[in-house]
C-alpha atoms as an extended CHARMM CRD file, in Angstrom:
* protein
*
       235  EXT
         1         1  MET       CA            -55.4050000000       31.9650000000        3.9740000000  PROA      1               0.0000000000
         2         2  PHE       CA            -55.2650000000       29.3110000000        1.1360000000  PROA      2               0.0000000000
         3         3  ALA       CA            -55.2680000000       31.5990000000       -0.6780000000  PROA      3               0.0000000000
         4         4  ALA       CA            -52.6830000000       33.6450000000        0.4900000000  PROA      4               0.0000000000
         5         5  GLY       CA            -50.0700000000       30.5430000000        0.3040000000  PROA      5               0.0000000000
         6         6  LEU       CA            -51.0060000000       30.2150000000       -3.1740000000  PROA      6               0.0000000000
         7         7  LEU       CA            -50.4960000000       33.9400000000       -3.6490000000  PROA      7               0.0000000000
         8         8  ALA       CA            -46.9920000000       33.1180000000       -2.2830000000  PROA      8               0.0000000000
         9         9  GLY       CA            -45.9260000000       30.4250000000       -4.0920000000  PROA      9               0.0000000000
        10        10  PHE       CA            -46.5070000000       31.4350000000       -7.3100000000  PROA      10              0.0000000000
        11        11  GLY       CA            -44.1840000000       34.8620000000       -6.9180000000  PROA      11              0.0000000000
        12        12  ALA       CA            -41.5690000000       31.9360000000       -5.8430000000  PROA      12              0.0000000000
        13        13  THR       CA            -42.2860000000       30.5780000000       -9.3720000000  PROA      13              0.0000000000
        14        14  GLN       CA            -41.7680000000       33.7410000000      -10.4740000000  PROA      14              0.0000000000
        15        15  VAL       CA            -38.4080000000       34.0440000000       -8.7040000000  PROA      15              0.0000000000
        16        16  LEU       CA            -36.9990000000       30.9280000000       -9.1540000000  PROA      16              0.0000000000
        17        17  ALA       CA            -37.7250000000       31.3180000000      -13.0870000000  PROA      17              0.0000000000
        18        18  ALA       CA            -35.8840000000       34.5920000000      -13.4220000000  PROA      18              0.0000000000
        19        19  ASP       CA            -33.1060000000       33.6260000000      -12.1820000000  PROA      19              0.0000000000
        20        20  ALA       CA            -32.7490000000       30.6560000000      -13.9630000000  PROA      20              0.0000000000
        21        21  GLY       CA            -31.1570000000       31.9640000000      -17.0630000000  PROA      21              0.0000000000
        22        22  PRO       CA            -29.5100000000       30.6550000000      -19.9910000000  PROA      22              0.0000000000
        23        23  ARG       CA            -27.0830000000       28.2770000000      -19.0140000000  PROA      23              0.0000000000
        24        24  GLU       CA            -22.5930000000       29.3060000000      -19.7820000000  PROA      24              0.0000000000
        25        25  ALA       CA            -21.8970000000       28.1380000000      -22.1790000000  PROA      25              0.0000000000
        26        26  VAL       CA            -18.1230000000       26.1030000000      -21.3000000000  PROA      26              0.0000000000
        27        27  ILE       CA            -15.7450000000       23.2500000000      -22.2600000000  PROA      27              0.0000000000
        28        28  ILE       CA            -14.1970000000       21.4670000000      -20.6940000000  PROA      28              0.0000000000
        29        29  VAL       CA            -10.5110000000       19.5450000000      -20.9770000000  PROA      29              0.0000000000
        30        30  SER       CA             -8.3900000000       17.3610000000      -18.9690000000  PROA      30              0.0000000000
        31        31  GLY       CA             -4.8810000000       18.4650000000      -19.4660000000  PROA      31              0.0000000000
        32        32  GLU       CA             -2.0060000000       16.4340000000      -18.8490000000  PROA      32              0.0000000000
        33        33  GLY       CA              1.7960000000       17.4900000000      -17.5590000000  PROA      33              0.0000000000
        34        34  HSD       CA              5.1270000000       15.2740000000      -16.8340000000  PROA      34              0.0000000000
        35        35  ALA       CA              8.0690000000       16.7600000000      -15.1590000000  PROA      35              0.0000000000
        36        36  ALA       CA             11.0570000000       14.0990000000      -14.6800000000  PROA      36              0.0000000000
        37        37  THR       CA             14.0200000000       14.5760000000      -12.3350000000  PROA      37              0.0000000000
        38        38  ALA       CA             16.8780000000       12.1110000000      -11.1870000000  PROA      38              0.0000000000
        39        39  PRO       CA             15.8540000000        9.4220000000       -8.5700000000  PROA      39              0.0000000000
        40        40  ASP       CA             17.7610000000       10.5720000000       -4.6900000000  PROA      40              0.0000000000
        41        41  MET       CA             16.6550000000        8.1680000000       -2.4040000000  PROA      41              0.0000000000
        42        42  ALA       CA             16.2820000000        3.6610000000       -3.2420000000  PROA      42              0.0000000000
        43        43  ILE       CA             13.7130000000        2.0860000000       -1.0550000000  PROA      43              0.0000000000
        44        44  LEU       CA             14.9690000000       -1.4870000000       -0.9730000000  PROA      44              0.0000000000
        45        45  SER       CA             13.0320000000       -4.8370000000        1.1450000000  PROA      45              0.0000000000
        46        46  PHE       CA             14.7190000000       -8.0060000000        1.6080000000  PROA      46              0.0000000000
        47        47  SER       CA             14.5980000000      -10.8460000000        3.5010000000  PROA      47              0.0000000000
        48        48  VAL       CA             16.6200000000      -13.1060000000        5.7210000000  PROA      48              0.0000000000
        49        49  VAL       CA             15.4780000000      -16.5930000000        6.2180000000  PROA      49              0.0000000000
        50        50  LYS       CA             16.5820000000      -19.7440000000        8.0650000000  PROA      50              0.0000000000
        51        51  ASP       CA             14.9530000000      -23.4540000000        8.2820000000  PROA      51              0.0000000000
        52        52  ALA       CA             16.2210000000      -25.7380000000       10.9860000000  PROA      52              0.0000000000
        53        53  LYS       CA             14.9080000000      -29.0140000000       12.8640000000  PROA      53              0.0000000000
        54        54  THR       CA             13.4230000000      -26.5250000000       15.4650000000  PROA      54              0.0000000000
        55        55  ALA       CA             11.4370000000      -23.1680000000       15.6900000000  PROA      55              0.0000000000
        56        56  ARG       CA             14.0150000000      -22.2670000000       17.6230000000  PROA      56              0.0000000000
        57        57  GLU       CA             16.8480000000      -22.8180000000       16.2280000000  PROA      57              0.0000000000
        58        58  ALA       CA             15.5290000000      -21.2630000000       12.8270000000  PROA      58              0.0000000000
        59        59  LEU       CA             15.2810000000      -18.2000000000       14.7710000000  PROA      59              0.0000000000
        60        60  ASP       CA             19.0250000000      -17.9550000000       16.4530000000  PROA      60              0.0000000000
        61        61  ALA       CA             19.8210000000      -18.2030000000       13.0110000000  PROA      61              0.0000000000
        62        62  ASN       CA             17.6570000000      -15.7660000000       11.5430000000  PROA      62              0.0000000000
        63        63  ASN       CA             18.5220000000      -13.9260000000       14.1850000000  PROA      63              0.0000000000
        64        64  LYS       CA             22.4460000000      -14.1910000000       13.6980000000  PROA      64              0.0000000000
        65        65  ALA       CA             22.2830000000      -12.9800000000       10.3130000000  PROA      65              0.0000000000
        66        66  MET       CA             19.6090000000      -10.3650000000       10.2550000000  PROA      66              0.0000000000
        67        67  SER       CA             22.0190000000       -8.7010000000       13.2920000000  PROA      67              0.0000000000
        68        68  ASP       CA             24.4200000000       -9.2310000000       11.0360000000  PROA      68              0.0000000000
        69        69  VAL       CA             23.2020000000       -7.1350000000        8.6890000000  PROA      69              0.0000000000
        70        70  LEU       CA             21.5320000000       -4.6380000000       10.5650000000  PROA      70              0.0000000000
        71        71  SER       CA             24.7140000000       -3.6480000000       11.7850000000  PROA      71              0.0000000000
        72        72  ALA       CA             26.7210000000       -4.2930000000        7.9580000000  PROA      72              0.0000000000
        73        73  LEU       CA             23.5050000000       -1.5480000000        7.6880000000  PROA      73              0.0000000000
        74        74  LYS       CA             24.0130000000        1.1520000000       10.1190000000  PROA      74              0.0000000000
        75        75  THR       CA             28.1540000000        1.2320000000        9.7660000000  PROA      75              0.0000000000
        76        76  THR       CA             28.2490000000        2.4710000000        5.5730000000  PROA      76              0.0000000000
        77        77  GLY       CA             25.5180000000        5.4190000000        7.6710000000  PROA      77              0.0000000000
        78        78  ILE       CA             21.8530000000        3.7850000000        7.4740000000  PROA      78              0.0000000000
        79        79  ALA       CA             19.7790000000        5.5700000000        9.8920000000  PROA      79              0.0000000000
        80        80  GLU       CA             18.2800000000        4.0950000000       12.5130000000  PROA      80              0.0000000000
        81        81  ARG       CA             14.8900000000        5.4910000000       11.0540000000  PROA      81              0.0000000000
        82        82  ASP       CA             16.5150000000        4.3590000000        7.6040000000  PROA      82              0.0000000000
        83        83  LEU       CA             15.0880000000        0.2950000000        8.7990000000  PROA      83              0.0000000000
        84        84  GLN       CA             12.2150000000       -0.4320000000        9.4260000000  PROA      84              0.0000000000
        85        85  THR       CA             11.2870000000       -4.7330000000        9.9930000000  PROA      85              0.0000000000
        86        86  SER       CA              8.7020000000       -5.0750000000        7.8990000000  PROA      86              0.0000000000
        87        87  GLY       CA              7.4090000000       -8.6890000000        7.8130000000  PROA      87              0.0000000000
        88        88  PHE       CA              8.2570000000      -11.3260000000        9.6140000000  PROA      88              0.0000000000
        89        89  ALA       CA              7.3890000000      -15.1400000000        9.9380000000  PROA      89              0.0000000000
        90        90  ILE       CA              7.7090000000      -18.7240000000       11.5280000000  PROA      90              0.0000000000
        91        91  ASN       CA              6.4950000000      -21.2910000000        9.3620000000  PROA      91              0.0000000000
        92        92  PRO       CA              6.4990000000      -25.4700000000       10.2580000000  PROA      92              0.0000000000
        93        93  GLN       CA              8.1950000000      -27.3540000000        6.8530000000  PROA      93              0.0000000000
        94        94  TYR       CA              6.0350000000      -30.1380000000        6.2710000000  PROA      94              0.0000000000
        95        95  VAL       CA              6.5530000000      -33.3630000000        3.3730000000  PROA      95              0.0000000000
        96        96  TYR       CA              3.9090000000      -35.0390000000        2.0070000000  PROA      96              0.0000000000
        97        97  PRO       CA              4.3080000000      -38.8220000000        1.4920000000  PROA      97              0.0000000000
        98        98  ASP       CA              2.7580000000      -40.3410000000       -1.9180000000  PROA      98              0.0000000000
        99        99  ASN       CA             -0.2740000000      -41.8730000000       -1.9200000000  PROA      99              0.0000000000
       100       100  ASN       CA              0.0540000000      -43.9000000000       -4.8810000000  PROA      100             0.0000000000
       101       101  ASP       CA             -1.9140000000      -46.7900000000       -2.9530000000  PROA      101             0.0000000000
       102       102  GLY       CA             -4.1610000000      -44.1210000000       -2.1860000000  PROA      102             0.0000000000
       103       103  GLY       CA             -3.6830000000      -44.6650000000        1.7410000000  PROA      103             0.0000000000
       104       104  ASN       CA             -4.0440000000      -41.4410000000        4.1710000000  PROA      104             0.0000000000
       105       105  ARG       CA             -1.1560000000      -40.7790000000        4.9240000000  PROA      105             0.0000000000
       106       106  GLN       CA             -0.4740000000      -37.3460000000        7.3370000000  PROA      106             0.0000000000
       107       107  PRO       CA              1.2470000000      -35.3730000000        6.3030000000  PROA      107             0.0000000000
       108       108  GLU       CA              4.7620000000      -35.2260000000        8.0900000000  PROA      108             0.0000000000
       109       109  LEU       CA              6.6150000000      -32.3360000000        9.9630000000  PROA      109             0.0000000000
       110       110  THR       CA             10.3260000000      -31.6050000000        8.5540000000  PROA      110             0.0000000000
       111       111  GLY       CA             11.1280000000      -28.9380000000       10.4520000000  PROA      111             0.0000000000
       112       112  TYR       CA             10.4690000000      -25.0180000000       10.6020000000  PROA      112             0.0000000000
       113       113  GLN       CA             11.2120000000      -21.4770000000        8.4850000000  PROA      113             0.0000000000
       114       114  VAL       CA             12.5770000000      -18.0810000000        9.8190000000  PROA      114             0.0000000000
       115       115  ALA       CA             11.0690000000      -15.5330000000        7.7150000000  PROA      115             0.0000000000
       116       116  ASN       CA             12.3660000000      -11.7720000000        8.7150000000  PROA      116             0.0000000000
       117       117  THR       CA             12.2760000000       -8.6990000000        6.0040000000  PROA      117             0.0000000000
       118       118  LEU       CA             13.4050000000       -5.4820000000        5.9500000000  PROA      118             0.0000000000
       119       119  THR       CA             12.8700000000       -2.2360000000        4.2660000000  PROA      119             0.0000000000
       120       120  VAL       CA             16.0830000000        0.0590000000        4.2540000000  PROA      120             0.0000000000
       121       121  ARG       CA             15.6710000000        3.5180000000        2.4210000000  PROA      121             0.0000000000
       122       122  VAL       CA             18.9370000000        4.4750000000        0.9950000000  PROA      122             0.0000000000
       123       123  ARG       CA             19.8210000000        7.8780000000        0.4540000000  PROA      123             0.0000000000
       124       124  ASP       CA             23.8990000000        7.6440000000       -1.0510000000  PROA      124             0.0000000000
       125       125  LEU       CA             22.7650000000        6.3370000000       -3.5390000000  PROA      125             0.0000000000
       126       126  ALA       CA             27.0930000000        6.2440000000       -4.3240000000  PROA      126             0.0000000000
       127       127  LYS       CA             26.6600000000        2.9810000000       -1.7920000000  PROA      127             0.0000000000
       128       128  LEU       CA             23.6900000000        0.6650000000       -3.4460000000  PROA      128             0.0000000000
       129       129  GLY       CA             25.3000000000       -1.4580000000       -4.5000000000  PROA      129             0.0000000000
       130       130  ALA       CA             28.1080000000       -1.8930000000       -1.8110000000  PROA      130             0.0000000000
       131       131  ILE       CA             25.1610000000       -2.0020000000        0.4790000000  PROA      131             0.0000000000
       132       132  ILE       CA             23.4260000000       -4.8170000000       -1.5620000000  PROA      132             0.0000000000
       133       133  ASP       CA             26.3840000000       -6.6310000000       -1.6290000000  PROA      133             0.0000000000
       134       134  SER       CA             27.3190000000       -6.8230000000        1.8840000000  PROA      134             0.0000000000
       135       135  SER       CA             23.7890000000       -7.0840000000        2.3590000000  PROA      135             0.0000000000
       136       136  VAL       CA             24.2820000000      -10.9040000000        0.8500000000  PROA      136             0.0000000000
       137       137  THR       CA             26.9530000000      -11.3040000000        2.2470000000  PROA      137             0.0000000000
       138       138  LEU       CA             26.4740000000      -11.4960000000        5.3690000000  PROA      138             0.0000000000
       139       139  GLY       CA             22.5640000000      -13.5460000000        5.2410000000  PROA      139             0.0000000000
       140       140  ILE       CA             19.9170000000      -11.3690000000        3.0260000000  PROA      140             0.0000000000
       141       141  ASN       CA             18.5790000000      -14.6890000000        0.4480000000  PROA      141             0.0000000000
       142       142  GLN       CA             15.4270000000      -13.7280000000       -0.3330000000  PROA      142             0.0000000000
       143       143  GLY       CA             13.6080000000      -10.8070000000       -1.4060000000  PROA      143             0.0000000000
       144       144  GLY       CA             15.2470000000       -7.9820000000       -3.6660000000  PROA      144             0.0000000000
       145       145  SER       CA             12.8510000000       -5.4760000000       -5.0670000000  PROA      145             0.0000000000
       146       146  ILE       CA             14.2280000000       -1.1020000000       -4.7450000000  PROA      146             0.0000000000
       147       147  GLN       CA             12.1850000000        1.0720000000       -5.4290000000  PROA      147             0.0000000000
       148       148  PHE       CA             13.8890000000        4.5800000000       -6.9400000000  PROA      148             0.0000000000
       149       149  THR       CA             11.7940000000        7.5290000000       -5.3690000000  PROA      149             0.0000000000
       150       150  ASN       CA             12.3780000000       10.2990000000       -4.2360000000  PROA      150             0.0000000000
       151       151  ASP       CA             12.7150000000       13.1600000000       -0.5380000000  PROA      151             0.0000000000
       152       152  LYS       CA             11.3300000000       15.7970000000       -1.5570000000  PROA      152             0.0000000000
       153       153  PRO       CA              9.5340000000       15.6560000000       -5.5340000000  PROA      153             0.0000000000
       154       154  GLU       CA              7.5560000000       18.4090000000       -3.8100000000  PROA      154             0.0000000000
       155       155  PRO       CA              9.6120000000       20.5690000000       -6.8180000000  PROA      155             0.0000000000
       156       156  VAL       CA              9.6580000000       18.8880000000       -9.4300000000  PROA      156             0.0000000000
       157       157  ILE       CA              5.5260000000       17.8480000000       -8.7580000000  PROA      157             0.0000000000
       158       158  VAL       CA              5.3810000000       21.5650000000       -9.4940000000  PROA      158             0.0000000000
       159       159  GLU       CA              6.0390000000       21.2700000000      -13.0640000000  PROA      159             0.0000000000
       160       160  ALA       CA              4.1340000000       18.7460000000      -13.6160000000  PROA      160             0.0000000000
       161       161  ARG       CA              0.8090000000       21.1020000000      -12.6600000000  PROA      161             0.0000000000
       162       162  LYS       CA              2.2310000000       23.7330000000      -14.5430000000  PROA      162             0.0000000000
       163       163  ALA       CA              2.7360000000       21.7590000000      -18.0630000000  PROA      163             0.0000000000
       164       164  ALA       CA             -1.5070000000       19.7020000000      -16.6640000000  PROA      164             0.0000000000
       165       165  VAL       CA             -2.9600000000       22.9870000000      -16.8780000000  PROA      165             0.0000000000
       166       166  GLY       CA             -0.7770000000       24.5670000000      -19.9670000000  PROA      166             0.0000000000
       167       167  ASP       CA             -2.0850000000       20.8450000000      -22.4510000000  PROA      167             0.0000000000
       168       168  ALA       CA             -5.1280000000       21.8830000000      -21.4550000000  PROA      168             0.0000000000
       169       169  VAL       CA             -5.1970000000       25.6890000000      -22.1420000000  PROA      169             0.0000000000
       170       170  ALA       CA             -4.0230000000       24.1590000000      -26.4290000000  PROA      170             0.0000000000
       171       171  LYS       CA             -6.1960000000       21.6750000000      -26.0980000000  PROA      171             0.0000000000
       172       172  ALA       CA             -8.8510000000       24.3840000000      -25.2650000000  PROA      172             0.0000000000
       173       173  LYS       CA             -7.5990000000       26.8380000000      -27.9230000000  PROA      173             0.0000000000
       174       174  VAL       CA             -7.7780000000       24.3150000000      -30.4470000000  PROA      174             0.0000000000
       175       175  LEU       CA            -11.4740000000       23.0990000000      -29.4770000000  PROA      175             0.0000000000
       176       176  ALA       CA            -12.1630000000       26.8880000000      -29.7250000000  PROA      176             0.0000000000
       177       177  GLN       CA            -11.1480000000       27.3120000000      -32.5400000000  PROA      177             0.0000000000
       178       178  ALA       CA            -12.1100000000       24.4340000000      -34.1970000000  PROA      178             0.0000000000
       179       179  ALA       CA            -15.7620000000       25.8010000000      -32.4320000000  PROA      179             0.0000000000
       180       180  GLY       CA            -15.3500000000       29.4190000000      -34.1420000000  PROA      180             0.0000000000
       181       181  VAL       CA            -15.3340000000       30.4530000000      -30.8950000000  PROA      181             0.0000000000
       182       182  ASP       CA            -13.2280000000       32.1340000000      -28.3620000000  PROA      182             0.0000000000
       183       183  ILE       CA            -11.8290000000       30.9770000000      -24.8170000000  PROA      183             0.0000000000
       184       184  GLY       CA            -12.9700000000       33.8430000000      -21.6860000000  PROA      184             0.0000000000
       185       185  ARG       CA            -12.0320000000       33.1320000000      -18.7900000000  PROA      185             0.0000000000
       186       186  ILE       CA            -11.2700000000       30.0850000000      -16.2460000000  PROA      186             0.0000000000
       187       187  VAL       CA            -14.4750000000       28.6610000000      -14.6940000000  PROA      187             0.0000000000
       188       188  GLU       CA            -13.2320000000       26.0820000000      -12.0650000000  PROA      188             0.0000000000
       189       189  ILE       CA             -9.9120000000       23.8550000000      -12.1830000000  PROA      189             0.0000000000
       190       190  ALA       CA             -9.8070000000       20.6550000000      -10.4620000000  PROA      190             0.0000000000
       191       191  GLU       CA             -6.7240000000       18.4410000000      -10.3080000000  PROA      191             0.0000000000
       192       192  ASN       CA             -6.9380000000       14.3940000000      -10.1350000000  PROA      192             0.0000000000
       193       193  SER       CA             -6.9510000000       13.6580000000       -6.4410000000  PROA      193             0.0000000000
       194       194  GLY       CA             -3.4780000000       11.7180000000       -4.8640000000  PROA      194             0.0000000000
       195       195  ARG       CA             -0.3150000000       12.5280000000       -4.5310000000  PROA      195             0.0000000000
       196       196  PRO       CA              1.6840000000       11.8450000000       -7.5280000000  PROA      196             0.0000000000
       197       197  GLU       CA              3.3240000000        7.9860000000       -7.6240000000  PROA      197             0.0000000000
       198       198  PRO       CA              7.4760000000        7.8060000000       -9.5610000000  PROA      198             0.0000000000
       199       199  VAL       CA              7.2580000000        5.8680000000      -12.3600000000  PROA      199             0.0000000000
       200       200  PRO       CA             10.0860000000        4.8420000000      -13.3200000000  PROA      200             0.0000000000
       201       201  MET       CA             12.1540000000        5.9420000000      -17.3620000000  PROA      201             0.0000000000
       202       202  MET       CA             15.2940000000        4.1190000000      -19.1300000000  PROA      202             0.0000000000
       203       203  ARG       CA             17.0590000000        7.3450000000      -19.5490000000  PROA      203             0.0000000000
       204       204  SER       CA             20.8560000000        7.6080000000      -17.6320000000  PROA      204             0.0000000000
       205       205  MET       CA             22.7570000000        5.2290000000      -16.0260000000  PROA      205             0.0000000000
       206       206  ALA       CA             24.6520000000        5.5040000000      -12.4870000000  PROA      206             0.0000000000
       207       207  LYS       CA             27.7650000000        4.4650000000      -12.9280000000  PROA      207             0.0000000000
       208       208  ASP       CA             28.9900000000        0.7640000000      -11.0980000000  PROA      208             0.0000000000
       209       209  SER       CA             29.9370000000        1.4160000000       -6.8140000000  PROA      209             0.0000000000
       210       210  GLY       CA             32.7700000000       -0.8970000000       -7.2920000000  PROA      210             0.0000000000
       211       211  ALA       CA             34.0670000000       -3.3280000000       -9.0360000000  PROA      211             0.0000000000
       212       212  GLU       CA             32.2620000000       -6.3250000000       -6.8760000000  PROA      212             0.0000000000
       213       213  SER       CA             29.9300000000       -4.2530000000       -5.6760000000  PROA      213             0.0000000000
       214       214  VAL       CA             25.6040000000       -4.6030000000       -7.7310000000  PROA      214             0.0000000000
       215       215  PRO       CA             26.2430000000       -2.7470000000      -10.2000000000  PROA      215             0.0000000000
       216       216  ILE       CA             22.7490000000       -0.1270000000      -10.2890000000  PROA      216             0.0000000000
       217       217  ALA       CA             21.0820000000        1.8380000000      -12.4820000000  PROA      217             0.0000000000
       218       218  ASN       CA             19.1600000000        4.4570000000      -10.9950000000  PROA      218             0.0000000000
       219       219  GLY       CA             17.1750000000        5.6280000000      -14.3540000000  PROA      219             0.0000000000
       220       220  GLU       CA             14.8410000000        8.9740000000      -14.1200000000  PROA      220             0.0000000000
       221       221  ASN       CA             11.9070000000        9.0530000000      -11.9310000000  PROA      221             0.0000000000
       222       222  SER       CA              9.1010000000       10.9490000000      -14.5460000000  PROA      222             0.0000000000
       223       223  TYR       CA              5.7120000000       12.5690000000      -12.2520000000  PROA      223             0.0000000000
       224       224  THR       CA              2.9000000000       12.9680000000      -13.6660000000  PROA      224             0.0000000000
       225       225  VAL       CA             -0.4640000000       15.4920000000      -12.7720000000  PROA      225             0.0000000000
       226       226  SER       CA             -3.0890000000       14.7410000000      -15.2470000000  PROA      226             0.0000000000
       227       227  VAL       CA             -6.2600000000       18.2220000000      -14.4900000000  PROA      227             0.0000000000
       228       228  SER       CA             -9.7130000000       19.6650000000      -15.8500000000  PROA      228             0.0000000000
       229       229  VAL       CA             -9.7290000000       22.3220000000      -16.6180000000  PROA      229             0.0000000000
       230       230  THR       CA            -13.5200000000       24.7670000000      -17.5190000000  PROA      230             0.0000000000
       231       231  PHE       CA            -13.4330000000       27.3730000000      -19.8060000000  PROA      231             0.0000000000
       232       232  ALA       CA            -16.4580000000       29.7830000000      -20.8990000000  PROA      232             0.0000000000
       233       233  ILE       CA            -17.1080000000       30.3990000000      -24.0300000000  PROA      233             0.0000000000
       234       234  LYS       CA            -17.2180000000       34.3730000000      -24.8700000000  PROA      234             0.0000000000
       235       235  PRO       CA            -20.8440000000       35.1430000000      -26.3410000000  PROA      235             0.0000000000
């Protein structure tokens, strides 16, 4: 039995040795592709902040202002699905007495602050400046971040993918020519994980939406895709 086991193991080793032929020579390159398009949607984030002696008073004032803002946004055509409360806080406000004589003085409560943060998706960019202007008039008094994006960026991302593969092919040809070899079939293509995010580009300027509106520059969004491609080298 022991001898048979040795023979069986020896036979398996021979098979593995026979299968382990020379590795295929390859060239591995990375490629990057870009595609740009004008944004068709903006995401705003801003807050109503109110201070008062009591938390109740601060909350009531904040509620009134935010309700006015929400009502105004809906009259401009903003849908319910594009309005989302993204932050809410009630914070006590203190003053800290001078401690020049080394005494241990406790902070004094002076009132409360209520902050309500709203995230808004604006799908009609022609209204963006007017929306910001009216929101500030009605009570928005903090924040103001803005991100230009695209509702359906897939067609632009497809163009970026094509460009990334083309870039990889061009690089492989240069490397092969420098090495005095020819590239063959593609062995593997891998795209970097994660959805490509738009990067703002300062190219085109949007027209002002009105004399009393906030001037807005839309620019362009650039989407970037990177790939790794493995090419076989022809024998």
